[in-house]
C-alpha angles and dihedrals in degrees: 000000000000120000123235123205108235106182095315095324119106110222127191114236129216124204110232134175127202119217117198118201120195121198125210090250091060098257116135135196130191120211127194124212149128114303111279103167119038135177087261094055114113112242095238094047092054099065115125112246103170139008125196128189120202124216112274107272127203109223131178113274090230094052111148122233089247091055091046092052090050088057089049091050092051091049091049092051090049092051094047092049092054094053108092 
């Protein structure tokens, strides 16, 4: 991870991508994760094949980004292990 100078403090950065999903009834949800589609992605290789939704999880309000991404990693591993 690259470091960013924040007033004399070096901070690690983390690449994240937001995915917004809009339902037919007008509801929207925003999901945070590691980048999946980049500017360098080929158009044909970026087609959505599957979408999984976890159960709703209660997490501490003061959860750090690092802790959140660990939850995301665990969810991703669970989803990948169920695809056969």
